[in-house]
FIKE-502170 format. One record per residue: residue in three letters; y negated, x, z of N, C-alpha, C, O in turn. Coordinates in steps of 0.05 Angstrom, whole numbers, plus 5000, padded with zeros to 4 digits. Layout:
N
ALAYXZYXZYXZYXZ...
***
This chain:
248
UNK502450175000500050005000497550185000497550395012UNK495450084987492950234984490850074998490549834994UNK489250215015487150085030484450185023484150425016UNK482450015025479650095020477849975042478149745049UNK476150145053474250055074471550175069471250365054UNK469550065081466850175080465150065103465949875116UNK462850175107460750065125461750025153461249815165UNK463150225164463850215192461450285210461250185232UNK459650445200457250525214457850625242456650545262UNK459850805243460750915269458551085283457151235270UNK458351055308456551205325457551195354458851005362UNK456851405369457751405397456351195413457051145436UNK454251075402452850855416454450605415453850415431UNK456450585398458050345394460950395400462450465382UNK461750375425464450415433466450225420468650305413UNK465549975416467249775403467949855375470249825366UNK465949955360466450045333468450265331470150265314UNK468150465349470050685350472850585356474750675344UNK473050395375475650295383476950135360479350155355UNK475349975345476349825322477350015301479449965288UNK475950235297476750435277479450545284481250565267UNK479850635308482450755317484650545315486850605305UNK484150305324486150095324487050025296489349985290UNK485050005278485649935251487450145237489350085224UNK486750405241488350615229491150625242493050665227UNK491250575267493950575280495650355268498150395265UNK494450125262495949895251496749945222498949885214UNK494850055207495250085178496850325170498350315150UNK496750535186497850795177500750775168501450885147UNK502550625182505350615173505650485145507650535132UNK503650325137503950185111502450325088503050265065UNK500650505095498850625075500050865061501351035073UNK499550875035500051115019497351255014497251495012UNK495251095012492551195005490451025019490750785021UNK488351165028486051025039483451135026482951375025UNK481850945016479251015005477050915024477150685033UNK475251095031472851025047470451035029469751245019UNK469150795025467050775006464250795018462450625012UNK463850985036461251035046460450895072461650695080UNK458451005085457350905110459550885131459650695147UNK461351085131463251105153461751155179462451045200UNK459551305176457851375199455251235197454251175175UNK454051175220451351055220449351245208447451165194UNK449651505213448051705199449551975202451052015220UNK448952145183450252405181448152605172446952575151UNK447652805189445452995183446453265175444953465177UNK448953285166450153535158452753585173453053505196UNK454653715159457253765171457053925196458753895214UNK455154095199454954275222454154125247454354235269UNK453153875245452153725268454153515278453553355296UNK456653525267458553315275459253325304459553115317UNK459553555316460153585344457853475361458353325380UNK455453555355453153465370452853165370451953045390UNK453653035348453352745346455852605357455852355358UNK457852745366460152625379462152505359463552325366UNK462152615335463952505314466652645312468252585295UNK467152835330469652975330472152795331474052835316UNK472152585348474452405349475052275323477352225316UNK472952205307473352085281474652285262476552215248UNK473652525262474752735245477652785252479352815234UNK478252805278480952855286482852635279485152685271UNK481852385280483652155273484152155243486352085234UNK482252225227482652235198484452465191486052445173UNK484152685205485952915201488852835207490652915192UNK489252695228491952605235493052415214495452425208UNK491352265202492152085180493252245156495352175145UNK491752445148492552595125494952775131496652815114UNK495152875155497453025163500052855163502252965160UNK499652595167501952415166502752345138504752195133UNK501252445118502052405090500352205075500952145052UNK498352085088496651895074494552035058493152215069UNK494251975033492152095016489451955024489251715025UNK487452125029484852025039482652105019482452345012UNK481051915011478751964994476251855007476251645019UNK474152015004471551935016469351934995468852134983UNK468051704992465751674974463351624992463151415004UNK461451814993459151785011457451545005457251454982UNK456251435026454351215023451551295028450951535027UNK449751105032446951175035446351265064444151375069UNK448251235082447851335109449151615113448251765130UNK451251665098452651925102452952075076454952195070UNK450752075060450752205034450952515037451352655017UNK450452615061450552905066453353005074453653245080UNK455352825075458052915080458853115058458353055034UNK459953345066460453555047463253685051464953575064UNK463553925040466154045038467454115065469854115068UNK465754185085466954245111468354005123470454025135UNK467053775121468253525130470853475115472853395127UNK470853525089473253485072475553665082477753585083UNK474853915088476954105097478054025124480454035128UNK476353935142477253865169478953615168480953595184UNK478253425152479753165152482053165132483953015135UNK481953345112484053335091483453135069485153075053UNK480953035069480352835048479352965023478653205023UNK479252815002478052904976475452744973475452494974UNK473252884967470652754963470452634935471352764916UNK469352394933469052264907466052224901464552174920UNK465352234876462652164868462251864868464151714863UNK459851774873459251494871459551404842458151504824UNK461351214838461951134810464351284800464151434780UNK466651254813469151384805471151174798471550984812UNK472451214775474551034766477251154775477951384769UNK478850984789481551064797483550864786482750644778UNK486050944784488150754776489650664801490750824816UNK489650404805491150284827493350114815492849904804UNK495750214818498150074807497650024777498349804767UNK496550214763496250204734493750074724493250074700UNK492149964743489649834735487250014741487050124763UNK485350024722482950184726481050034744480349794739UNK480250164766478450034786476150224791476450464796UNK473750114789471250274793470550254823470350034834UNK470150484835469350504863466550594866465750794854UNK464950454882462150524887461450454916462850294929UNK459350584925458350484951456950224948457350034964UNK455350194927454149944921451149934921449849764909UNK449850124934446950104937445450164910443250064906UNK446750314892445450364866445350104849443850094830UNK446949904856446949654842444749454852444249254839UNK443549524874441449354886438749434874436949524888UNK438449394848436149494833433649334839431449434832UNK433849104851431348954858430049054883427748994889UNK431549214898430449344922429149604914430349824918UNK426749594904425449824893424950034914425050274909UNK424349954938423750144960426250314966426050554969UNK428550184966431050334972431650514948432650744953UNK431250424924431850594901430050844900431051054892UNK427650824909425851054911426951254932426951494928UNK427751144955428951304976431451444966431851684971UNK433151294953435651404942435151634923436451834923UNK433151594905432451794886431552054900432252274891UNK429952024921428952254935431152414949431352654946UNK432852274965434752414982437152524966438652694976UNK437552434941439652544925438852794909440452904895UNK436352874912435453114900436453364916436253364940UNK437553554901438553794915436353944931436954054952UNK433953934921431754074935431153944961430754074982UNK431153674962430653524987432853585007432353635030UNK435353574997437653615015437653905027438153945050UNK436954095010436854375019434754415040435254545061UNK432454295036430254325056430954175082430454285104UNK432253945080432953795104435153945120434853975144UNK437154045106439354185120438454445132439854555149UNK436254555123435254805134433854765160433354965175UNK433254525167431854465192433854485216436254445211UNK432954535240434654535264436054265268434954055261UNK438454265279439954015283438353805299438253575290UNK437053875321435553675336433353545319432853305322UNK432053695302429953585285431153395265429953185259UNK433453475253434753295233435553035246435252815234UNK436653045270437552805284435152625290435252385287UNK432952745299430552595305429552455280428652225281UNK429552595257428652475232430552245224429552045214UNK433152275228435052065221434651815239434751595229UNK434151865264433651645282431051495275430951245276UNK429051635266426651515258427051345232425951125230UNK428651455214429351315189430851055195430450855182UNK432651065215434250825223432350615233432550375225UNK430450685250428550495261426850375238426350135238UNK425950545220424250445198425850255180424750055171UNK428450325176430150155159430449875172430249675158UNK430849865198431149605212428549445209428649195206UNK426349575212423749435209423349325181422349105177UNK424149485161423749405134425549165127424748995111UNK427949155139429748935133428548665140429248455128UNK426848665160425648405169423748285149423148055150UNK422848455130420948355110422048335082420648285063UNK424748375080426048355054427748105052429048025072UNK427747975029429447735025432347835021432748055012UNK434247655027437047725023437647774994439347944988UNK436347634976436847674947436147944938437548074922UNK433848054948432948324940434948534949435448724935UNK436248484972438048684983440948654972442648824979UNK441348454955444048424943444048564916441948654906UNK446348584904446648714878445248544856445048304859UNK444448674835443348544812445648504792446948694784UNK446048254783448348194766448248334740450248424729UNK445848364729445548514704446448804707447648924690UNK445648924730446449194736449449224739450649414731UNK450649014751453549014754454949004727456749164722UNK454048824710455348794684454949044667456849134654UNK452649154668452049404652453849634662454949784646UNK454049654689455649874700458649844693459950034686UNK459649604696462449554690463049594660465149694653UNK461049524644461349574615461349874609462949974593UNK459550024622459450314618462050454625462850644612UNK463350354647465750484656468250354644470550444650UNK467950144629470250004616472249914637474649974634UNK471349764657473149664678472749364681470649254673UNK474749244692474648954698474648904728474348674737UNK475049114744474949084773473049294784473249534778UNK471249204801469349374816469649314845469649084854UNK469849534861469949504890467649664902467249894895UNK466149534920463949674933463449554960464549344968UNK461649684975460749585001457749545001456649434982UNK456449645022453549665025452249395032450649385051UNK452849185018451348935021452248775046450848595055UNK454548845057455648715081456148415075455948245093UNK456948355051457548075043460348065032460648035007UNK462448075048465148095038465847845022465547615031UNK466947894998467647674980469047784956468848024950UNK470447614942471647674916470247494895470647254895UNK468647624878467247474857468747494830469647714823UNK468947274816470347274790468547134770467246934776UNK468347244746466847124724468047214697469547404696UNK467247084676468347144650466247284633463847214633UNK467047484618465347624599466947654573468947804572UNK466147514552467447524526470447464529472047604516UNK471047264544473847184547475547344566477947284569UNK474347544579475847704598474747664627472347644631UNK476647634646475847604674475047864686476448064683UNK472847864700471948094716471948014745471547784753UNK472448214762472448174791470648384804470848624798UNK469048294822467448464839468248414868467748194878UNK469448604881470448574908468548724927468148964924UNK467448574946465448684964466748714992467748525003UNK466848965002467849015028465848945049463348965045UNK466748855072464948775094464348995112465649205113UNK462248955128461449145149463149095174464448885177UNK463249295192464949275215463349225241464249305262UNK461049095239459449055263460848875283460548915307UNK462248675273463548485291466648485289468048415308UNK467648555265470548555261471248745238469448825223UNK473748815236474548995214474548845187474948605186UNK474148995166474248895139475749095122474849315118UNK478049005111479749185096480649045070481348815071UNK480649195048481849095023484449235020484549485019UNK486649085017489249195014490449124987490548894979UNK491349334973492649294947495649354951496349554963UNK497349174940500149234936500749184907498949104892UNK503249224899503949174871503848874865503448804841UNK504048704885504148424880501548274884501048064872UNK499748394901497348244908495148424918495648654924UNK492748314919490548444933489548244954489448004949UNK488748354976487848174998485448295012485548535020UNK483348135015480948225030481048085057480947845059UNK481148245078481248125105478648205120477448415114UNK477748035139478947785147478447565127476747595109UNK479847345131479347115114481747065096483547235093UNK481846835083484146745067483946835038485546725022UNK482147015031481847095003484147264993484347504999UNK485947134978488347274968488547224938488246994930UNK489047424922489447384894492047544887492247774893UNK493947414874496347544867496147664839495047544821UNK497047904837497148044811494448174804492348054810UNK494448404793492048534784491548474754493348384740UNK489048514746488448474718489748684701490448904711UNK490248624676491548824658489749064655487249054660UNK490849294646489349534643487149494622485649684617
***
């Protein structure tokens, strides 16, 4: 079985979130062959060198145990943990993926994204995303002392919360035209992403072909996992079950 998760937003400030993470992996591990994490595993990440200071060692150790048990682990950074890098990959045994990666799941091409690049109506976020994805910005940020980076991240978190109060839900959701264009560019009929915190399976027709956009939920109140088997895909929690994958 193949699992996909995102938007856990783990932090030492949230003991429940950490406990849900451990419990979920303990439950799923015996069934999993592969686990994809599609970003925002952490509430914020200011560089691989600061993981200990932020109290993220238990998360790293649990992921390492997962890969040592034979589960293939893939990590696609989100807008909160876009600075996850090779040291994290070595410690956990995961493989880092670029945002917008096509994988084959039981023979079907599936596009994996974090999802924020599809929210093209949120111009403020797209400007932020453009800035922090620049190598020059990241180099300058990572050159700062750890306490300063953490302080900057905390300030950005507070600013983000304040900004959310003034944005409509539609602006913060994906743009359908951007979704269609992206799926066309990658020649896929299934897209899986997180970011919007609106778990659902969307289906629509394009030129006689069914497309599916599967949105993973956030873990603020409960776990959200997409499970693929050869016979079905299931997004939990909830009764959303679809049997059979689309043809290649």
